[in-house]
ZADO-1210 file (C-alpha; in nm, 4 decimals, padded with zeros to 6 digits):
<atoms>
<atom x="01.0223" y="-00.0445" z="-00.1857" code="UNK" pos="1"/>
<atom x="00.8017" y="-00.2613" z="00.0318" code="UNK" pos="2"/>
<atom x="00.5156" y="-00.4599" z="-00.1240" code="UNK" pos="3"/>
<atom x="00.2042" y="-00.2546" z="-00.1952" code="UNK" pos="4"/>
<atom x="00.0037" y="-00.4583" z="00.0551" code="UNK" pos="5"/>
<atom x="00.2448" y="-00.3424" z="00.3289" code="UNK" pos="6"/>
<atom x="00.2224" y="00.0273" z="00.2366" code="UNK" pos="7"/>
<atom x="00.0108" y="00.1848" z="00.5082" code="UNK" pos="8"/>
<atom x="00.0876" y="00.5565" z="00.4791" code="UNK" pos="9"/>
<atom x="00.0267" y="00.7211" z="00.1419" code="UNK" pos="10"/>
<atom x="00.1116" y="01.0918" z="00.1364" code="UNK" pos="11"/>
<atom x="00.1153" y="01.3705" z="-00.1201" code="UNK" pos="12"/>
<atom x="00.3247" y="01.6406" z="-00.2748" code="UNK" pos="13"/>
<atom x="00.0190" y="01.8441" z="-00.3758" code="UNK" pos="14"/>
<atom x="00.1077" y="02.1722" z="-00.5411" code="UNK" pos="15"/>
<atom x="-00.2123" y="02.3264" z="-00.4017" code="UNK" pos="16"/>
<atom x="-00.0738" y="02.2790" z="-00.0486" code="UNK" pos="17"/>
<atom x="00.2957" y="02.3590" z="-00.0914" code="UNK" pos="18"/>
<atom x="00.2703" y="02.7208" z="00.0281" code="UNK" pos="19"/>
<atom x="00.5792" y="02.8228" z="-00.1638" code="UNK" pos="20"/>
<atom x="00.7905" y="02.5219" z="-00.0666" code="UNK" pos="21"/>
<atom x="00.9866" y="02.3303" z="-00.3292" code="UNK" pos="22"/>
<atom x="00.8223" y="01.9970" z="-00.4172" code="UNK" pos="23"/>
<atom x="01.1450" y="01.8021" z="-00.3721" code="UNK" pos="24"/>
<atom x="01.1979" y="01.9489" z="-00.0227" code="UNK" pos="25"/>
<atom x="00.8501" y="01.8376" z="00.0834" code="UNK" pos="26"/>
<atom x="00.9107" y="01.4954" z="-00.0718" code="UNK" pos="27"/>
<atom x="01.2249" y="01.4560" z="00.1397" code="UNK" pos="28"/>
<atom x="01.0329" y="01.5547" z="00.4540" code="UNK" pos="29"/>
<atom x="00.7640" y="01.2984" z="00.3753" code="UNK" pos="30"/>
<atom x="01.0297" y="01.0312" z="00.3293" code="UNK" pos="31"/>
<atom x="01.1939" y="01.1340" z="00.6564" code="UNK" pos="32"/>
<atom x="00.8575" y="01.1049" z="00.8312" code="UNK" pos="33"/>
<atom x="00.7984" y="00.7469" z="00.7213" code="UNK" pos="34"/>
<atom x="00.5795" y="00.7634" z="00.4106" code="UNK" pos="35"/>
<atom x="00.5400" y="00.4401" z="00.2176" code="UNK" pos="36"/>
<atom x="00.4045" y="00.6037" z="-00.0996" code="UNK" pos="37"/>
<atom x="00.4142" y="00.9635" z="-00.2213" code="UNK" pos="38"/>
<atom x="00.1853" y="01.0977" z="-00.4918" code="UNK" pos="39"/>
<atom x="00.2803" y="01.3976" z="-00.7007" code="UNK" pos="40"/>
<atom x="-00.0457" y="01.5816" z="-00.7644" code="UNK" pos="41"/>
<atom x="-00.0291" y="01.9041" z="-00.9631" code="UNK" pos="42"/>
<atom x="-00.3756" y="01.9678" z="-01.1027" code="UNK" pos="43"/>
<atom x="-00.2999" y="02.3135" z="-01.2399" code="UNK" pos="44"/>
<atom x="00.0454" y="02.2469" z="-01.3822" code="UNK" pos="45"/>
<atom x="00.1429" y="02.1781" z="-01.7411" code="UNK" pos="46"/>
<atom x="00.2763" y="01.8297" z="-01.8270" code="UNK" pos="47"/>
<atom x="00.6309" y="01.9601" z="-01.8752" code="UNK" pos="48"/>
<atom x="00.6200" y="02.1221" z="-01.5301" code="UNK" pos="49"/>
<atom x="00.4988" y="01.7965" z="-01.3764" code="UNK" pos="50"/>
<atom x="00.7762" y="01.6076" z="-01.5514" code="UNK" pos="51"/>
<atom x="01.0394" y="01.8463" z="-01.4107" code="UNK" pos="52"/>
<atom x="00.8988" y="01.8075" z="-01.0588" code="UNK" pos="53"/>
<atom x="00.8900" y="01.4300" z="-01.0920" code="UNK" pos="54"/>
<atom x="01.2494" y="01.4219" z="-01.2160" code="UNK" pos="55"/>
<atom x="01.3587" y="01.5998" z="-00.8978" code="UNK" pos="56"/>
<atom x="01.1443" y="01.3891" z="-00.6659" code="UNK" pos="57"/>
<atom x="01.2181" y="01.0433" z="-00.8072" code="UNK" pos="58"/>
<atom x="01.5829" y="01.0229" z="-00.6884" code="UNK" pos="59"/>
<atom x="01.4661" y="01.1200" z="-00.3380" code="UNK" pos="60"/>
<atom x="01.1964" y="00.8530" z="-00.3192" code="UNK" pos="61"/>
<atom x="01.4296" y="00.5930" z="-00.4708" code="UNK" pos="62"/>
<atom x="01.6944" y="00.6572" z="-00.2041" code="UNK" pos="63"/>
<atom x="01.4298" y="00.6137" z="00.0651" code="UNK" pos="64"/>
<atom x="01.2726" y="00.3039" z="-00.0978" code="UNK" pos="65"/>
<atom x="00.9432" y="00.4913" z="-00.1217" code="UNK" pos="66"/>
<atom x="00.7097" y="00.4423" z="-00.4167" code="UNK" pos="67"/>
<atom x="00.6360" y="00.7467" z="-00.6331" code="UNK" pos="68"/>
<atom x="00.2842" y="00.7872" z="-00.7704" code="UNK" pos="69"/>
<atom x="00.2214" y="01.0261" z="-01.0598" code="UNK" pos="70"/>
<atom x="-00.1331" y="01.1598" z="-01.0631" code="UNK" pos="71"/>
<atom x="-00.3192" y="01.1679" z="-01.3975" code="UNK" pos="72"/>
<atom x="-00.0199" y="01.1484" z="-01.6358" code="UNK" pos="73"/>
<atom x="00.0554" y="00.7832" z="-01.7057" code="UNK" pos="74"/>
<atom x="00.2857" y="00.8728" z="-01.9968" code="UNK" pos="75"/>
<atom x="00.5119" y="01.0667" z="-01.7597" code="UNK" pos="76"/>
<atom x="00.5015" y="00.7870" z="-01.5035" code="UNK" pos="77"/>
<atom x="00.5872" y="00.5274" z="-01.7639" code="UNK" pos="78"/>
<atom x="00.8663" y="00.7258" z="-01.9299" code="UNK" pos="79"/>
<atom x="01.0357" y="00.8243" z="-01.6032" code="UNK" pos="80"/>
<atom x="01.0015" y="00.4804" z="-01.4493" code="UNK" pos="81"/>
<atom x="00.7819" y="00.5834" z="-01.1572" code="UNK" pos="82"/>
<atom x="00.6352" y="00.2896" z="-00.9716" code="UNK" pos="83"/>
<atom x="00.2711" y="00.4003" z="-00.9887" code="UNK" pos="84"/>
<atom x="00.0186" y="00.6157" z="-01.1713" code="UNK" pos="85"/>
<atom x="-00.3124" y="00.7165" z="-01.0156" code="UNK" pos="86"/>
<atom x="-00.6186" y="00.7939" z="-01.2260" code="UNK" pos="87"/>
<atom x="-00.9688" y="00.9134" z="-01.1534" code="UNK" pos="88"/>
<atom x="-01.2771" y="00.7405" z="-01.2899" code="UNK" pos="89"/>
<atom x="-01.3141" y="01.0046" z="-01.5595" code="UNK" pos="90"/>
<atom x="-00.9459" y="00.9815" z="-01.6577" code="UNK" pos="91"/>
<atom x="-00.9717" y="00.6071" z="-01.7086" code="UNK" pos="92"/>
<atom x="-01.3179" y="00.4809" z="-01.7975" code="UNK" pos="93"/>
<atom x="-01.4526" y="00.7996" z="-01.9561" code="UNK" pos="94"/>
<atom x="-01.1611" y="00.8079" z="-02.1989" code="UNK" pos="95"/>
<atom x="-01.2358" y="00.4562" z="-02.3213" code="UNK" pos="96"/>
<atom x="-01.0013" y="00.2348" z="-02.1197" code="UNK" pos="97"/>
<atom x="-01.1421" y="-00.0927" z="-01.9931" code="UNK" pos="98"/>
<atom x="-00.8412" y="-00.2629" z="-01.8329" code="UNK" pos="99"/>
<atom x="-00.5231" y="-00.1254" z="-01.6767" code="UNK" pos="100"/>
<atom x="-00.3205" y="-00.3594" z="-01.8983" code="UNK" pos="101"/>
<atom x="-00.3948" y="-00.1146" z="-02.1812" code="UNK" pos="102"/>
<atom x="-00.1674" y="00.1383" z="-02.0086" code="UNK" pos="103"/>
<atom x="00.1231" y="-00.0972" z="-01.9575" code="UNK" pos="104"/>
<atom x="00.3876" y="-00.1677" z="-02.2173" code="UNK" pos="105"/>
<atom x="00.5571" y="-00.5060" z="-02.2362" code="UNK" pos="106"/>
<atom x="00.7771" y="-00.5729" z="-01.9314" code="UNK" pos="107"/>
<atom x="00.6379" y="-00.2583" z="-01.7659" code="UNK" pos="108"/>
<atom x="00.6385" y="-00.2603" z="-01.3861" code="UNK" pos="109"/>
<atom x="00.4087" y="00.0413" z="-01.3683" code="UNK" pos="110"/>
<atom x="00.1161" y="-00.0170" z="-01.1337" code="UNK" pos="111"/>
<atom x="-00.2156" y="00.1645" z="-01.1727" code="UNK" pos="112"/>
<atom x="-00.4408" y="00.2912" z="-00.8941" code="UNK" pos="113"/>
<atom x="-00.7967" y="00.4111" z="-00.9484" code="UNK" pos="114"/>
<atom x="-01.0162" y="00.6451" z="-00.7464" code="UNK" pos="115"/>
<atom x="-01.3573" y="00.5107" z="-00.6433" code="UNK" pos="116"/>
<atom x="-01.6500" y="00.6804" z="-00.4742" code="UNK" pos="117"/>
<atom x="-01.9020" y="00.3978" z="-00.4432" code="UNK" pos="118"/>
<atom x="-01.9198" y="00.0173" z="-00.4267" code="UNK" pos="119"/>
<atom x="-02.0207" y="00.0100" z="-00.7945" code="UNK" pos="120"/>
<atom x="-01.7116" y="00.2083" z="-00.8935" code="UNK" pos="121"/>
<atom x="-01.4912" y="-00.0142" z="-00.6770" code="UNK" pos="122"/>
<atom x="-01.6265" y="-00.3279" z="-00.8427" code="UNK" pos="123"/>
<atom x="-01.5666" y="-00.1736" z="-01.1833" code="UNK" pos="124"/>
<atom x="-01.2087" y="-00.0825" z="-01.0877" code="UNK" pos="125"/>
<atom x="-01.1422" y="-00.4347" z="-00.9616" code="UNK" pos="126"/>
<atom x="-01.2795" y="-00.5836" z="-01.2842" code="UNK" pos="127"/>
<atom x="-01.0458" y="-00.3508" z="-01.4744" code="UNK" pos="128"/>
<atom x="-00.7456" y="-00.4966" z="-01.2931" code="UNK" pos="129"/>
<atom x="-00.6530" y="-00.1979" z="-01.0768" code="UNK" pos="130"/>
<atom x="-00.3456" y="-00.2659" z="-00.8630" code="UNK" pos="131"/>
<atom x="-00.4996" y="-00.0625" z="-00.5814" code="UNK" pos="132"/>
<atom x="-00.8056" y="00.1550" z="-00.5272" code="UNK" pos="133"/>
<atom x="-00.8713" y="00.4704" z="-00.3303" code="UNK" pos="134"/>
<atom x="-01.1893" y="00.4762" z="-00.1211" code="UNK" pos="135"/>
<atom x="-01.3264" y="00.8231" z="-00.0592" code="UNK" pos="136"/>
<atom x="-01.3603" y="01.1007" z="00.0159" code="UNK" pos="137"/>
<atom x="-01.4462" y="00.9565" z="00.3569" code="UNK" pos="138"/>
<atom x="-01.5021" y="01.3011" z="00.5078" code="UNK" pos="139"/>
<atom x="-01.5510" y="01.6467" z="00.3583" code="UNK" pos="140"/>
<atom x="-01.2188" y="01.7850" z="00.2410" code="UNK" pos="141"/>
<atom x="-01.0889" y="02.1108" z="00.1039" code="UNK" pos="142"/>
<atom x="-00.8795" y="01.9262" z="-00.1537" code="UNK" pos="143"/>
<atom x="-01.2015" y="01.8017" z="-00.3177" code="UNK" pos="144"/>
<atom x="-01.4527" y="02.0735" z="-00.2251" code="UNK" pos="145"/>
<atom x="-01.7280" y="01.9558" z="-00.4589" code="UNK" pos="146"/>
<atom x="-01.7123" y="01.5883" z="-00.3639" code="UNK" pos="147"/>
<atom x="-01.9809" y="01.4386" z="-00.1428" code="UNK" pos="148"/>
<atom x="-01.8337" y="01.2362" z="00.1466" code="UNK" pos="149"/>
<atom x="-01.8793" y="00.8612" z="00.1107" code="UNK" pos="150"/>
<atom x="-01.8740" y="00.8231" z="00.4943" code="UNK" pos="151"/>
<atom x="-01.7407" y="00.5324" z="00.6973" code="UNK" pos="152"/>
<atom x="-02.0093" y="00.3070" z="00.5484" code="UNK" pos="153"/>
<atom x="-01.8102" y="00.2794" z="00.2272" code="UNK" pos="154"/>
<atom x="-01.4964" y="00.2048" z="00.4281" code="UNK" pos="155"/>
<atom x="-01.6800" y="-00.0800" z="00.6036" code="UNK" pos="156"/>
<atom x="-01.7996" y="-00.2109" z="00.2675" code="UNK" pos="157"/>
<atom x="-01.4461" y="-00.1991" z="00.1262" code="UNK" pos="158"/>
<atom x="-01.3093" y="-00.3898" z="00.4249" code="UNK" pos="159"/>
<atom x="-01.5434" y="-00.6783" z="00.3397" code="UNK" pos="160"/>
<atom x="-01.5390" y="-00.6694" z="-00.0368" code="UNK" pos="161"/>
<atom x="-01.2172" y="-00.5261" z="-00.1861" code="UNK" pos="162"/>
<atom x="-00.9495" y="-00.7877" z="-00.2476" code="UNK" pos="163"/>
<atom x="-00.6620" y="-00.5620" z="-00.3600" code="UNK" pos="164"/>
<atom x="-00.4814" y="-00.3023" z="-00.1454" code="UNK" pos="165"/>
<atom x="-00.7125" y="-00.0068" z="-00.0848" code="UNK" pos="166"/>
<atom x="-00.6573" y="00.3307" z="00.0744" code="UNK" pos="167"/>
<atom x="-00.9115" y="00.5397" z="00.2618" code="UNK" pos="168"/>
<atom x="-00.8801" y="00.9044" z="00.1581" code="UNK" pos="169"/>
<atom x="-01.0470" y="01.2372" z="00.2215" code="UNK" pos="170"/>
<atom x="-01.0442" y="01.4596" z="00.5281" code="UNK" pos="171"/>
<atom x="-00.8584" y="01.2082" z="00.7440" code="UNK" pos="172"/>
<atom x="-00.6674" y="01.3573" z="01.0373" code="UNK" pos="173"/>
<atom x="-00.5301" y="01.2418" z="01.3707" code="UNK" pos="174"/>
<atom x="-00.8640" y="01.3124" z="01.5393" code="UNK" pos="175"/>
<atom x="-01.0736" y="01.0862" z="01.3145" code="UNK" pos="176"/>
<atom x="-00.8066" y="00.8327" z="01.2147" code="UNK" pos="177"/>
<atom x="-00.9183" y="00.5963" z="01.4909" code="UNK" pos="178"/>
<atom x="-01.2710" y="00.5839" z="01.3469" code="UNK" pos="179"/>
<atom x="-01.1352" y="00.5091" z="00.9998" code="UNK" pos="180"/>
<atom x="-00.9184" y="00.2251" z="01.1314" code="UNK" pos="181"/>
<atom x="-01.2066" y="00.0901" z="01.3388" code="UNK" pos="182"/>
<atom x="-01.4174" y="00.0790" z="01.0216" code="UNK" pos="183"/>
<atom x="-01.1649" y="-00.1610" z="00.8719" code="UNK" pos="184"/>
<atom x="-00.9078" y="00.0530" z="00.6902" code="UNK" pos="185"/>
<atom x="-00.5452" y="-00.0545" z="00.7171" code="UNK" pos="186"/>
<atom x="-00.4023" y="00.1880" z="00.4600" code="UNK" pos="187"/>
<atom x="-00.4741" y="00.5613" z="00.4456" code="UNK" pos="188"/>
<atom x="-00.4004" y="00.8613" z="00.2245" code="UNK" pos="189"/>
<atom x="-00.3252" y="01.1842" z="00.4088" code="UNK" pos="190"/>
<atom x="-00.3024" y="01.5180" z="00.2313" code="UNK" pos="191"/>
<atom x="-00.3738" y="01.8445" z="00.4136" code="UNK" pos="192"/>
<atom x="-00.3357" y="01.7108" z="00.7683" code="UNK" pos="193"/>
<atom x="00.0327" y="01.6588" z="00.6892" code="UNK" pos="194"/>
<atom x="00.1043" y="01.9278" z="00.4301" code="UNK" pos="195"/>
<atom x="-00.0567" y="02.2027" z="00.6394" code="UNK" pos="196"/>
<atom x="00.1179" y="02.0978" z="00.9609" code="UNK" pos="197"/>
<atom x="00.3989" y="02.3192" z="01.0988" code="UNK" pos="198"/>
<atom x="00.6454" y="02.0300" z="01.0623" code="UNK" pos="199"/>
<atom x="00.5717" y="01.7933" z="00.7728" code="UNK" pos="200"/>
<atom x="00.8133" y="01.5187" z="00.8800" code="UNK" pos="201"/>
<atom x="00.6867" y="01.5254" z="01.2378" code="UNK" pos="202"/>
<atom x="00.3209" y="01.5131" z="01.1302" code="UNK" pos="203"/>
<atom x="00.4007" y="01.2274" z="00.8975" code="UNK" pos="204"/>
<atom x="00.5752" y="01.0388" z="01.1783" code="UNK" pos="205"/>
<atom x="00.2692" y="01.0796" z="01.4023" code="UNK" pos="206"/>
<atom x="00.0488" y="00.9092" z="01.1471" code="UNK" pos="207"/>
<atom x="00.3135" y="00.6434" z="01.0918" code="UNK" pos="208"/>
<atom x="00.3178" y="00.5689" z="01.4648" code="UNK" pos="209"/>
<atom x="-00.0615" y="00.5467" z="01.4861" code="UNK" pos="210"/>
<atom x="-00.0733" y="00.3107" z="01.1889" code="UNK" pos="211"/>
<atom x="00.1837" y="00.0786" z="01.3469" code="UNK" pos="212"/>
</atoms>
């Protein structure tokens, strides 16, 4: 897969937005549309169910040279050999971890991304050695209904202060993408605007084209 710094389009196989589709089918469509990274997010699934989904998706992403991100479950990511694991603040710091090296075994290539919702959280994630950070939710989003939008101000702050790859996330669609890019984002996470589109691969390709 391409270097993380060159990964502009980060998409999702989110079980809350599959609408009856098989996860591996959606993963293939995302690859066909030009995704650089794909996160498997299954908030309401048991670990063994997530493992089975990941086992079906990983060969697809590998063939396409796309990085697979496992949300929340770093043990599954590590054991299956996924390239990335993504963790929320509460999944990382609130459980006692201080540095991402604590999650990596010797010779492990697993990279860790952390969610952040404020400059303070971003600075904490950087100090913890995060390989990338997510900046958001930029706008209100149905995938995180209780989360207060961080607005484009946080995106502008990140553009000046974050020195690892970072991804703007939350309510981003083709209508507001230009504002997000103008605020300084070069990498974005897109969830519902792609997964709820009539044609996933086509929607993905539209974002890919806009991102250059």
